[in-house]
Biopython code that builds the backbone (N, CA, C, O; Angstrom):
import numpy as np
from Bio.PDB.StructureBuilder import StructureBuilder

atoms = [
    (1, "UNK", "N", (13.324, -12.351, 13.757)),
    (1, "UNK", "CA", (13.518, -11.499, 14.917)),
    (1, "UNK", "C", (12.642, -10.251, 14.844)),
    (1, "UNK", "O", (12.072, -9.824, 15.848)),
    (2, "UNK", "N", (12.537, -9.662, 13.634)),
    (2, "UNK", "CA", (11.736, -8.447, 13.484)),
    (2, "UNK", "C", (10.288, -8.672, 13.890)),
    (2, "UNK", "O", (9.647, -7.764, 14.419)),
    (3, "UNK", "N", (9.771, -9.858, 13.653)),
    (3, "UNK", "CA", (8.378, -10.150, 13.992)),
    (3, "UNK", "C", (8.225, -10.605, 15.432)),
    (3, "UNK", "O", (7.110, -10.770, 15.926)),
    (4, "UNK", "N", (9.360, -10.808, 16.106)),
    (4, "UNK", "CA", (9.357, -11.240, 17.498)),
    (4, "UNK", "C", (8.613, -12.566, 17.676)),
    (4, "UNK", "O", (7.802, -12.721, 18.589)),
    (5, "UNK", "N", (8.905, -13.518, 16.782)),
    (5, "UNK", "CA", (8.336, -14.855, 16.893)),
    (5, "UNK", "C", (9.476, -15.870, 16.913)),
    (5, "UNK", "O", (10.529, -15.660, 16.310)),
    (6, "UNK", "N", (9.248, -16.942, 17.602)),
    (6, "UNK", "CA", (10.255, -17.994, 17.665)),
    (6, "UNK", "C", (10.159, -18.883, 16.432)),
    (6, "UNK", "O", (9.167, -18.853, 15.704)),
    (7, "UNK", "N", (11.198, -19.669, 16.210)),
    (7, "UNK", "CA", (11.165, -20.640, 15.115)),
    (7, "UNK", "C", (10.009, -21.609, 15.330)),
    (7, "UNK", "O", (9.328, -21.998, 14.381)),
    (8, "UNK", "N", (9.799, -21.988, 16.567)),
    (8, "UNK", "CA", (8.708, -22.896, 16.932)),
    (8, "UNK", "C", (7.366, -22.298, 16.533)),
    (8, "UNK", "O", (6.558, -22.951, 15.872)),
    (9, "UNK", "N", (7.131, -21.044, 16.941)),
    (9, "UNK", "CA", (5.854, -20.377, 16.656)),
    (9, "UNK", "C", (5.658, -20.201, 15.152)),
    (9, "UNK", "O", (4.562, -20.424, 14.637)),
    (10, "UNK", "N", (6.712, -19.802, 14.452)),
    (10, "UNK", "CA", (6.610, -19.613, 13.000)),
    (10, "UNK", "C", (6.286, -20.931, 12.316)),
    (10, "UNK", "O", (5.464, -20.970, 11.401)),
    (11, "UNK", "N", (6.928, -22.014, 12.755)),
    (11, "UNK", "CA", (6.655, -23.335, 12.189)),
    (11, "UNK", "C", (5.178, -23.675, 12.301)),
    (11, "UNK", "O", (4.556, -24.124, 11.338)),
    (12, "UNK", "N", (4.628, -23.457, 13.484)),
    (12, "UNK", "CA", (3.220, -23.775, 13.704)),
    (12, "UNK", "C", (2.304, -22.864, 12.887)),
    (12, "UNK", "O", (1.291, -23.318, 12.355)),
    (13, "UNK", "N", (2.657, -21.578, 12.787)),
    (13, "UNK", "CA", (1.835, -20.645, 12.017)),
    (13, "UNK", "C", (1.864, -20.960, 10.524)),
    (13, "UNK", "O", (0.935, -20.617, 9.794)),
    (14, "UNK", "N", (2.934, -21.615, 10.075)),
    (14, "UNK", "CA", (3.018, -22.040, 8.677)),
    (14, "UNK", "C", (2.387, -23.411, 8.459)),
    (14, "UNK", "O", (2.396, -23.936, 7.346)),
    (15, "UNK", "N", (1.835, -23.993, 9.538)),
    (15, "UNK", "CA", (1.165, -25.288, 9.423)),
    (15, "UNK", "C", (2.118, -26.464, 9.356)),
    (15, "UNK", "O", (1.775, -27.515, 8.814)),
    (16, "UNK", "N", (3.308, -26.295, 9.900)),
    (16, "UNK", "CA", (4.317, -27.347, 9.877)),
    (16, "UNK", "C", (4.572, -27.866, 11.290)),
    (16, "UNK", "O", (4.017, -27.360, 12.266)),
    (17, "UNK", "N", (5.436, -28.899, 11.376)),
    (17, "UNK", "CA", (5.774, -29.404, 12.712)),
    (17, "UNK", "C", (6.628, -28.382, 13.447)),
    (17, "UNK", "O", (7.177, -27.470, 12.831)),
    (18, "UNK", "N", (6.739, -28.530, 14.743)),
    (18, "UNK", "CA", (7.365, -27.509, 15.591)),
    (18, "UNK", "C", (8.843, -27.256, 15.289)),
    (18, "UNK", "O", (9.354, -26.190, 15.632)),
    (19, "UNK", "N", (9.534, -28.188, 14.667)),
    (19, "UNK", "CA", (10.963, -28.042, 14.381)),
    (19, "UNK", "C", (11.254, -27.675, 12.931)),
    (19, "UNK", "O", (12.416, -27.658, 12.523)),
    (20, "UNK", "N", (10.228, -27.383, 12.151)),
    (20, "UNK", "CA", (10.387, -27.144, 10.719)),
    (20, "UNK", "C", (11.347, -25.991, 10.422)),
    (20, "UNK", "O", (12.313, -26.176, 9.682)),
    (21, "UNK", "N", (11.101, -24.817, 10.980)),
    (21, "UNK", "CA", (11.932, -23.646, 10.702)),
    (21, "UNK", "C", (13.326, -23.833, 11.288)),
    (21, "UNK", "O", (14.304, -23.381, 10.692)),
    (22, "UNK", "N", (13.438, -24.477, 12.420)),
    (22, "UNK", "CA", (14.757, -24.736, 13.002)),
    (22, "UNK", "C", (15.609, -25.566, 12.034)),
    (22, "UNK", "O", (16.807, -25.320, 11.891)),
    (23, "UNK", "N", (14.997, -26.537, 11.379)),
    (23, "UNK", "CA", (15.715, -27.351, 10.403)),
    (23, "UNK", "C", (16.217, -26.529, 9.240)),
    (23, "UNK", "O", (17.327, -26.745, 8.753)),
    (24, "UNK", "N", (15.407, -25.586, 8.791)),
    (24, "UNK", "CA", (15.811, -24.710, 7.687)),
    (24, "UNK", "C", (16.912, -23.755, 8.160)),
    (24, "UNK", "O", (17.914, -23.570, 7.470)),
    (25, "UNK", "N", (16.724, -23.157, 9.328)),
    (25, "UNK", "CA", (17.701, -22.202, 9.863)),
    (25, "UNK", "C", (19.064, -22.831, 10.090)),
    (25, "UNK", "O", (20.094, -22.183, 9.903)),
    (26, "UNK", "N", (19.067, -24.083, 10.491)),
    (26, "UNK", "CA", (20.327, -24.770, 10.782)),
    (26, "UNK", "C", (20.988, -25.344, 9.534)),
    (26, "UNK", "O", (22.122, -25.819, 9.591)),
    (27, "UNK", "N", (20.284, -25.299, 8.414)),
    (27, "UNK", "CA", (20.836, -25.824, 7.173)),
    (27, "UNK", "C", (20.638, -27.317, 6.998)),
    (27, "UNK", "O", (21.183, -27.906, 6.064)),
    (28, "UNK", "N", (19.879, -27.930, 7.867)),
    (28, "UNK", "CA", (19.633, -29.375, 7.778)),
    (28, "UNK", "C", (18.531, -29.711, 6.773)),
    (28, "UNK", "O", (18.423, -30.852, 6.324)),
    (29, "UNK", "N", (17.727, -28.728, 6.426)),
    (29, "UNK", "CA", (16.610, -28.960, 5.508)),
    (29, "UNK", "C", (16.414, -27.727, 4.628)),
    (29, "UNK", "O", (16.839, -26.624, 4.972)),
    (30, "UNK", "N", (15.771, -27.937, 3.503)),
    (30, "UNK", "CA", (15.389, -26.851, 2.611)),
    (30, "UNK", "C", (13.882, -26.898, 2.412)),
    (30, "UNK", "O", (13.303, -27.982, 2.332)),
    (31, "UNK", "N", (13.238, -25.740, 2.330)),
    (31, "UNK", "CA", (11.795, -25.747, 2.093)),
    (31, "UNK", "C", (11.506, -26.089, 0.634)),
    (31, "UNK", "O", (12.330, -25.854, -0.250)),
    (32, "UNK", "N", (10.333, -26.641, 0.403)),
    (32, "UNK", "CA", (9.880, -26.817, -0.981)),
    (32, "UNK", "C", (9.613, -25.432, -1.557)),
    (32, "UNK", "O", (9.550, -24.452, -0.815)),
    (33, "UNK", "N", (9.457, -25.349, -2.857)),
    (33, "UNK", "CA", (9.168, -24.059, -3.484)),
    (33, "UNK", "C", (7.874, -23.484, -2.919)),
    (33, "UNK", "O", (7.793, -22.286, -2.647)),
    (34, "UNK", "N", (6.874, -24.320, -2.744)),
    (34, "UNK", "CA", (5.598, -23.853, -2.174)),
    (34, "UNK", "C", (5.811, -23.283, -0.776)),
    (34, "UNK", "O", (5.277, -22.225, -0.445)),
    (35, "UNK", "N", (6.596, -23.989, 0.046)),
    (35, "UNK", "CA", (6.837, -23.513, 1.410)),
    (35, "UNK", "C", (7.692, -22.254, 1.407)),
    (35, "UNK", "O", (7.494, -21.369, 2.239)),
    (36, "UNK", "N", (8.645, -22.165, 0.475)),
    (36, "UNK", "CA", (9.449, -20.947, 0.358)),
    (36, "UNK", "C", (8.538, -19.749, 0.081)),
    (36, "UNK", "O", (8.685, -18.691, 0.691)),
    (37, "UNK", "N", (7.599, -19.931, -0.844)),
    (37, "UNK", "CA", (6.659, -18.847, -1.153)),
    (37, "UNK", "C", (5.769, -18.532, 0.042)),
    (37, "UNK", "O", (5.428, -17.373, 0.274)),
    (38, "UNK", "N", (5.393, -19.556, 0.801)),
    (38, "UNK", "CA", (4.610, -19.334, 2.028)),
    (38, "UNK", "C", (5.418, -18.535, 3.049)),
    (38, "UNK", "O", (4.877, -17.668, 3.734)),
    (39, "UNK", "N", (6.709, -18.829, 3.147)),
    (39, "UNK", "CA", (7.569, -18.091, 4.072)),
    (39, "UNK", "C", (7.672, -16.630, 3.632)),
    (39, "UNK", "O", (7.614, -15.723, 4.463)),
    (40, "UNK", "N", (7.824, -16.403, 2.333)),
    (40, "UNK", "CA", (7.854, -15.026, 1.825)),
    (40, "UNK", "C", (6.543, -14.309, 2.145)),
    (40, "UNK", "O", (6.556, -13.155, 2.574)),
    (41, "UNK", "N", (5.418, -14.983, 1.941)),
    (41, "UNK", "CA", (4.119, -14.394, 2.281)),
    (41, "UNK", "C", (4.036, -14.092, 3.775)),
    (41, "UNK", "O", (3.510, -13.054, 4.176)),
    (42, "UNK", "N", (4.550, -14.990, 4.580)),
    (42, "UNK", "CA", (4.540, -14.815, 6.037)),
    (42, "UNK", "C", (5.239, -13.508, 6.416)),
    (42, "UNK", "O", (4.769, -12.771, 7.283)),
    (43, "UNK", "N", (6.362, -13.233, 5.760)),
    (43, "UNK", "CA", (7.119, -12.017, 6.053)),
    (43, "UNK", "C", (6.681, -10.827, 5.200)),
    (43, "UNK", "O", (7.237, -9.735, 5.314)),
    (44, "UNK", "N", (5.674, -11.050, 4.339)),
    (44, "UNK", "CA", (5.141, -10.000, 3.463)),
    (44, "UNK", "C", (6.237, -9.404, 2.590)),
    (44, "UNK", "O", (6.366, -8.186, 2.468)),
    (45, "UNK", "N", (7.030, -10.297, 1.981)),
    (45, "UNK", "CA", (8.083, -9.896, 1.059)),
    (45, "UNK", "C", (7.987, -10.745, -0.200)),
    (45, "UNK", "O", (7.369, -11.810, -0.198)),
    (46, "UNK", "N", (8.603, -10.265, -1.269)),
    (46, "UNK", "CA", (8.668, -11.044, -2.496)),
    (46, "UNK", "C", (9.893, -11.951, -2.428)),
    (46, "UNK", "O", (10.797, -11.706, -1.630)),
    (47, "UNK", "N", (9.933, -12.996, -3.256)),
    (47, "UNK", "CA", (11.147, -13.815, -3.296)),
    (47, "UNK", "C", (12.394, -12.988, -3.633)),
    (47, "UNK", "O", (13.470, -13.251, -3.096)),
    (48, "UNK", "N", (12.257, -11.995, -4.513)),
    (48, "UNK", "CA", (13.402, -11.144, -4.843)),
    (48, "UNK", "C", (13.889, -10.396, -3.608)),
    (48, "UNK", "O", (15.095, -10.290, -3.380)),
    (49, "UNK", "N", (12.966, -9.882, -2.817)),
    (49, "UNK", "CA", (13.351, -9.174, -1.595)),
    (49, "UNK", "C", (14.010, -10.125, -0.602)),
    (49, "UNK", "O", (14.914, -9.725, 0.132)),
    (50, "UNK", "N", (13.570, -11.368, -0.574)),
    (50, "UNK", "CA", (14.165, -12.360, 0.312)),
    (50, "UNK", "C", (15.653, -12.516, 0.001)),
    (50, "UNK", "O", (16.484, -12.539, 0.908)),
    (51, "UNK", "N", (15.979, -12.624, -1.280)),
    (51, "UNK", "CA", (17.367, -12.827, -1.662)),
    (51, "UNK", "C", (18.166, -11.535, -1.699)),
    (51, "UNK", "O", (19.384, -11.549, -1.522)),
    (52, "UNK", "N", (17.488, -10.422, -1.928)),
    (52, "UNK", "CA", (18.161, -9.135, -1.980)),
    (52, "UNK", "C", (18.634, -8.723, -0.597)),
    (52, "UNK", "O", (19.801, -8.379, -0.409)),
    (53, "UNK", "N", (17.735, -8.760, 0.359)),
    (53, "UNK", "CA", (18.090, -8.450, 1.730)),
    (53, "UNK", "C", (18.325, -6.977, 2.027)),
    (53, "UNK", "O", (18.528, -6.619, 3.186)),
    (54, "UNK", "N", (18.303, -6.107, 1.010)),
    (54, "UNK", "CA", (18.576, -4.691, 1.245)),
    (54, "UNK", "C", (17.385, -3.934, 1.806)),
    (54, "UNK", "O", (17.557, -2.922, 2.485)),
    (55, "UNK", "N", (16.204, -4.403, 1.535)),
    (55, "UNK", "CA", (15.007, -3.676, 1.927)),
    (55, "UNK", "C", (14.672, -3.936, 3.387)),
    (55, "UNK", "O", (14.430, -5.075, 3.786)),
    (56, "UNK", "N", (14.661, -2.874, 4.178)),
    (56, "UNK", "CA", (14.290, -3.015, 5.581)),
    (56, "UNK", "C", (12.818, -2.689, 5.805)),
    (56, "UNK", "O", (12.282, -2.929, 6.886)),
    (57, "UNK", "N", (12.168, -2.144, 4.784)),
    (57, "UNK", "CA", (10.765, -1.767, 4.893)),
    (57, "UNK", "C", (9.990, -2.245, 3.666)),
    (57, "UNK", "O", (9.458, -1.421, 2.922)),
    (58, "UNK", "N", (9.914, -3.566, 3.439)),
    (58, "UNK", "CA", (9.265, -4.046, 2.214)),
    (58, "UNK", "C", (7.817, -3.606, 2.061)),
    (58, "UNK", "O", (7.367, -3.352, 0.944)),
    (59, "UNK", "N", (7.084, -3.512, 3.155)),
    (59, "UNK", "CA", (5.682, -3.092, 3.060)),
    (59, "UNK", "C", (5.572, -1.652, 2.592)),
    (59, "UNK", "O", (4.725, -1.330, 1.759)),
    (60, "UNK", "N", (6.426, -0.784, 3.124)),
    (60, "UNK", "CA", (6.380, 0.624, 2.733)),
    (60, "UNK", "C", (6.796, 0.803, 1.282)),
    (60, "UNK", "O", (6.211, 1.613, 0.563)),
    (61, "UNK", "N", (7.793, 0.059, 0.853)),
    (61, "UNK", "CA", (8.244, 0.162, -0.532)),
    (61, "UNK", "C", (7.154, -0.321, -1.482)),
    (61, "UNK", "O", (6.895, 0.315, -2.504)),
    (62, "UNK", "N", (6.514, -1.443, -1.151)),
    (62, "UNK", "CA", (5.416, -1.942, -1.991)),
    (62, "UNK", "C", (4.288, -0.922, -2.058)),
    (62, "UNK", "O", (3.722, -0.693, -3.128)),
    (63, "UNK", "N", (3.957, -0.312, -0.934)),
    (63, "UNK", "CA", (2.892, 0.688, -0.895)),
    (63, "UNK", "C", (3.263, 1.893, -1.757)),
    (63, "UNK", "O", (2.425, 2.410, -2.496)),
    (64, "UNK", "N", (4.504, 2.336, -1.665)),
    (64, "UNK", "CA", (4.955, 3.469, -2.468)),
    (64, "UNK", "C", (4.864, 3.143, -3.954)),
    (64, "UNK", "O", (4.423, 3.973, -4.749)),
    (65, "UNK", "N", (5.277, 1.947, -4.327)),
    (65, "UNK", "CA", (5.209, 1.550, -5.738)),
    (65, "UNK", "C", (3.772, 1.522, -6.217)),
    (65, "UNK", "O", (3.474, 2.001, -7.312)),
    (66, "UNK", "N", (2.888, 0.976, -5.424)),
    (66, "UNK", "CA", (1.472, 0.939, -5.804)),
    (66, "UNK", "C", (0.924, 2.348, -5.989)),
    (66, "UNK", "O", (0.203, 2.621, -6.950)),
    (67, "UNK", "N", (1.269, 3.240, -5.067)),
    (67, "UNK", "CA", (0.782, 4.626, -5.166)),
    (67, "UNK", "C", (1.378, 5.354, -6.365)),
    (67, "UNK", "O", (0.721, 6.219, -6.944)),
    (68, "UNK", "N", (2.593, 5.025, -6.743)),
    (68, "UNK", "CA", (3.243, 5.686, -7.876)),
    (68, "UNK", "C", (2.637, 5.275, -9.215)),
    (68, "UNK", "O", (2.750, 6.013, -10.193)),
    (69, "UNK", "N", (2.009, 4.133, -9.271)),
    (69, "UNK", "CA", (1.454, 3.647, -10.535)),
    (69, "UNK", "C", (0.415, 4.593, -11.121)),
    (69, "UNK", "O", (0.210, 4.602, -12.334)),
    (70, "UNK", "N", (-0.234, 5.377, -10.298)),
    (70, "UNK", "CA", (-1.257, 6.290, -10.783)),
    (70, "UNK", "C", (-0.750, 7.680, -11.134)),
    (70, "UNK", "O", (-1.534, 8.540, -11.537)),
    (71, "UNK", "N", (0.551, 7.910, -10.989)),
    (71, "UNK", "CA", (1.104, 9.242, -11.247)),
    (71, "UNK", "C", (1.398, 9.451, -12.727)),
    (71, "UNK", "O", (1.634, 8.505, -13.478)),
    (72, "UNK", "N", (1.376, 10.705, -13.114)),
    (72, "UNK", "CA", (1.743, 11.055, -14.497)),
    (72, "UNK", "C", (3.257, 10.929, -14.655)),
    (72, "UNK", "O", (3.988, 10.823, -13.671)),
    (73, "UNK", "N", (3.717, 10.943, -15.908)),
    (73, "UNK", "CA", (5.155, 10.883, -16.174)),
    (73, "UNK", "C", (5.896, 12.057, -15.526)),
    (73, "UNK", "O", (6.982, 11.884, -14.971)),
    (74, "UNK", "N", (5.308, 13.237, -15.601)),
    (74, "UNK", "CA", (5.939, 14.423, -14.999)),
    (74, "UNK", "C", (6.061, 14.277, -13.483)),
    (74, "UNK", "O", (7.095, 14.601, -12.901)),
    (75, "UNK", "N", (5.002, 13.790, -12.858)),
    (75, "UNK", "CA", (5.037, 13.597, -11.407)),
    (75, "UNK", "C", (6.057, 12.523, -11.019)),
    (75, "UNK", "O", (6.738, 12.653, -10.001)),
    (76, "UNK", "N", (6.162, 11.466, -11.825)),
    (76, "UNK", "CA", (7.150, 10.425, -11.557)),
    (76, "UNK", "C", (8.575, 10.981, -11.652)),
    (76, "UNK", "O", (9.437, 10.635, -10.844)),
    (77, "UNK", "N", (8.815, 11.841, -12.639)),
    (77, "UNK", "CA", (10.136, 12.458, -12.763)),
    (77, "UNK", "C", (10.447, 13.359, -11.571)),
    (77, "UNK", "O", (11.575, 13.376, -11.080)),
    (78, "UNK", "N", (9.459, 14.100, -11.111)),
    (78, "UNK", "CA", (9.654, 14.938, -9.926)),
    (78, "UNK", "C", (9.962, 14.082, -8.701)),
    (78, "UNK", "O", (10.862, 14.392, -7.920)),
    (79, "UNK", "N", (9.218, 13.025, -8.551)),
    (79, "UNK", "CA", (9.426, 12.123, -7.425)),
    (79, "UNK", "C", (10.814, 11.481, -7.487)),
    (79, "UNK", "O", (11.488, 11.357, -6.465)),
    (80, "UNK", "N", (11.230, 11.081, -8.660)),
    (80, "UNK", "CA", (12.558, 10.500, -8.834)),
    (80, "UNK", "C", (13.646, 11.495, -8.440)),
    (80, "UNK", "O", (14.623, 11.117, -7.793)),
    (81, "UNK", "N", (13.487, 12.747, -8.819)),
    (81, "UNK", "CA", (14.452, 13.771, -8.424)),
    (81, "UNK", "C", (14.490, 13.961, -6.918)),
    (81, "UNK", "O", (15.565, 14.136, -6.344)),
    (82, "UNK", "N", (13.342, 13.929, -6.276)),
    (82, "UNK", "CA", (13.289, 14.059, -4.816)),
    (82, "UNK", "C", (14.002, 12.870, -4.173)),
    (82, "UNK", "O", (14.780, 13.052, -3.237)),
    (83, "UNK", "N", (13.748, 11.671, -4.659)),
    (83, "UNK", "CA", (14.391, 10.475, -4.105)),
    (83, "UNK", "C", (15.909, 10.574, -4.258)),
    (83, "UNK", "O", (16.650, 10.261, -3.326)),
    (84, "UNK", "N", (16.361, 11.000, -5.409)),
    (84, "UNK", "CA", (17.806, 11.145, -5.637)),
    (84, "UNK", "C", (18.423, 12.171, -4.699)),
    (84, "UNK", "O", (19.519, 11.952, -4.182)),
    (85, "UNK", "N", (17.745, 13.276, -4.475)),
    (85, "UNK", "CA", (18.257, 14.309, -3.552)),
    (85, "UNK", "C", (18.318, 13.786, -2.123)),
    (85, "UNK", "O", (19.276, 14.057, -1.399)),
    (86, "UNK", "N", (17.303, 13.040, -1.719)),
    (86, "UNK", "CA", (17.295, 12.471, -0.366)),
    (86, "UNK", "C", (18.372, 11.416, -0.198)),
    (86, "UNK", "O", (18.936, 11.253, 0.884)),
    (87, "UNK", "N", (18.646, 10.716, -1.256)),
    (87, "UNK", "CA", (19.623, 9.630, -1.203)),
    (87, "UNK", "C", (21.051, 10.144, -1.113)),
    (87, "UNK", "O", (21.912, 9.485, -0.531)),
    (88, "UNK", "N", (21.313, 11.327, -1.689)),
    (88, "UNK", "CA", (22.682, 11.893, -1.703)),
    (88, "UNK", "C", (23.092, 12.427, -0.385)),
    (88, "UNK", "O", (24.207, 12.929, -0.242)),
]
sb = StructureBuilder()
sb.init_structure("model")
sb.init_model(0)
sb.init_chain("A")
sb.init_seg("    ")
for serial, (resi, resn, name, xyz) in enumerate(atoms, 1):
    if name == "N":
        sb.init_residue(resn, " ", resi, " ")
    sb.init_atom(name, np.array(xyz, "f"), 0.0, 1.0, " ", f" {name:<3s}", serial, name[0])
structure = sb.get_structure()
């Protein structure tokens, strides 16, 4: 829904038949591991994020993590304190 695409359109964009995603959504079929990973890539999420479901902004979180990798330990501690204050 967030991507505003139908099951039909998503099926075709994943290179599958038109009813592929509908079968998965209805519980009649399960994707192969390869297709599951393709679905995660389609939504730009990791498999962990798929099962976690808590992240509403996976792209922003991934970007923040990438940007944090270059910070010093002191800067990371400051950032962690800011995150904790915002979270409270």
